[in-house]
C-alpha positions as CSV (number, residue, x, y, z in Angstrom):
1,M,-7.2,15.4,-25.0
2,Q,-7.8,13.8,-21.8
3,N,-10.1,13.6,-19.3
4,E,-8.3,13.7,-15.5
5,Y,-11.4,12.4,-14.0
6,L,-12.7,9.8,-15.7
7,D,-8.9,8.3,-15.3
8,N,-9.0,8.9,-11.7
9,K,-13.0,7.1,-11.6
10,I,-11.7,3.9,-13.9
11,I,-8.2,3.7,-11.0
12,L,-10.5,4.3,-8.2
13,K,-12.2,1.0,-9.6
14,Y,-9.6,-0.9,-8.7
15,C,-8.9,0.3,-5.8
16,P,-12.6,-0.4,-3.3
17,N,-11.5,0.6,-0.8
18,Y,-9.4,3.9,-1.4
19,Y,-12.2,6.2,0.5
20,R,-11.7,3.6,4.0
21,I,-7.5,4.2,3.9
22,I,-7.2,8.0,3.2
23,N,-9.6,8.5,6.0
24,E,-7.8,6.1,8.8
25,E,-7.9,7.2,11.5
26,F,-4.6,7.0,13.2
27,F,-2.0,8.8,15.7
28,E,-1.4,12.0,15.3
29,L,2.9,10.8,16.2
30,D,1.8,8.2,13.9
31,Y,4.1,9.4,10.6
32,V,4.7,6.4,8.6
33,S,0.9,5.9,8.5
34,D,1.1,9.6,6.9
35,K,3.2,9.3,4.5
36,I,2.1,5.2,3.4
37,I,-1.2,7.4,2.7
38,Q,0.8,10.1,0.4
39,V,2.7,7.0,-1.5
40,L,-1.0,5.7,-2.4
41,Q,-2.2,8.9,-3.0
42,S,1.0,9.8,-5.4
43,F,1.1,6.0,-6.8
44,I,-2.4,5.4,-8.3
45,F,-2.8,8.8,-9.3
46,S,0.1,8.9,-11.5
47,I,0.2,5.4,-13.5
48,N,-1.3,5.4,-16.5
49,I,-4.9,3.5,-16.8
50,K,-3.8,2.4,-19.8
51,N,-0.9,0.3,-18.4
52,K,-2.6,-3.1,-17.0
53,P,0.3,-4.0,-14.6
54,D,0.7,-0.8,-13.3
55,L,-3.7,-1.8,-12.0
56,K,-2.4,-5.1,-11.3
57,K,-0.5,-3.2,-8.4
58,V,-2.9,-0.3,-7.6
59,T,-5.0,-3.6,-6.8
60,S,-2.5,-5.4,-4.7
61,L,-1.5,-1.9,-3.1
62,D,-5.1,-0.9,-1.8
63,K,-4.9,-4.9,-0.4
64,A,-2.1,-4.3,1.2
65,L,-3.0,-1.2,2.9
66,V,-6.3,-2.7,4.0
67,R,-4.3,-5.4,5.9
68,Y,-2.0,-2.9,7.4
69,F,-4.4,-0.6,8.9
70,D,-5.5,-4.0,9.5
71,D,-3.9,-7.1,10.9
72,R,-1.0,-5.2,13.9
73,D,0.9,-8.1,13.1
74,F,1.6,-6.3,9.7
75,K,1.9,-2.8,10.4
76,T,5.1,-3.4,12.6
77,Y,6.0,-5.6,10.1
78,L,6.4,-3.4,6.6
79,T,7.3,-0.6,9.3
80,N,10.6,-1.7,10.7
81,I,10.8,-2.5,6.0
82,L,9.7,1.4,5.3
83,V,11.6,3.1,8.7
84,A,14.7,0.8,6.9
85,L,14.4,1.4,3.1
86,K,17.1,2.8,1.2
87,V,16.6,4.6,-1.8
88,S,19.1,4.6,-4.3
89,K,19.7,8.0,-6.1
90,K,19.4,6.2,-9.7
91,E,15.9,5.6,-9.1
92,T,13.5,7.9,-10.9
93,D,10.1,7.5,-9.6
94,I,10.1,6.8,-6.0
95,M,6.8,6.7,-4.8
96,R,6.4,3.4,-7.8
97,F,10.0,1.7,-5.7
98,I,8.0,3.1,-2.7
99,A,4.7,1.4,-3.0
100,E,6.1,-2.6,-4.8
101,T,8.3,-2.3,-1.3
102,I,5.2,-3.2,-0.2
103,I,2.9,-4.9,-2.6
104,K,6.6,-7.6,-2.1
105,A,5.7,-6.8,2.1
106,Y,2.8,-7.9,1.7
107,E,3.0,-10.7,-0.4
108,K,6.1,-12.1,1.7
109,Y,3.7,-11.9,4.7
110,L,1.1,-13.5,3.4
111,E,3.7,-16.5,2.7
112,G,4.2,-16.7,6.1
113,Y,1.7,-16.1,7.5
114,T,-0.4,-18.7,5.9
115,R,2.2,-21.2,7.4
116,N,1.6,-20.2,10.6
117,L,-0.8,-21.4,12.6
118,Y,-2.1,-18.8,15.5
119,I,-3.8,-20.1,18.3
120,A,-5.8,-17.6,20.7
121,K,-4.5,-17.6,24.7
122,W,-7.1,-18.9,27.1
123,I,-7.5,-17.4,30.5
């Protein structure tokens, strides 16, 4: 007999910013942020806790979404990617596909972010 409560508790250990993300305030017309939170909730509570690669994806997704709400440049970058995202009809797990797309976009953004120097504009 599987105890879902204990499984969810274990998953939340790998997603330390979960409550911060789901309680994030955004504009009423910001549909992308709303859908991203839905993807997070659907994805993390549908994984098997015995699958270590999935737990790593949960941690990466957690970091990516914290960056999404904290960094305006990443928010714009990820929004553009998700708006243009097309999912194949052959895809069986759409939430996993979207979560992996978010993680890949986050990793690609970090590569470019570390190479660019952001110089503050002084008045």
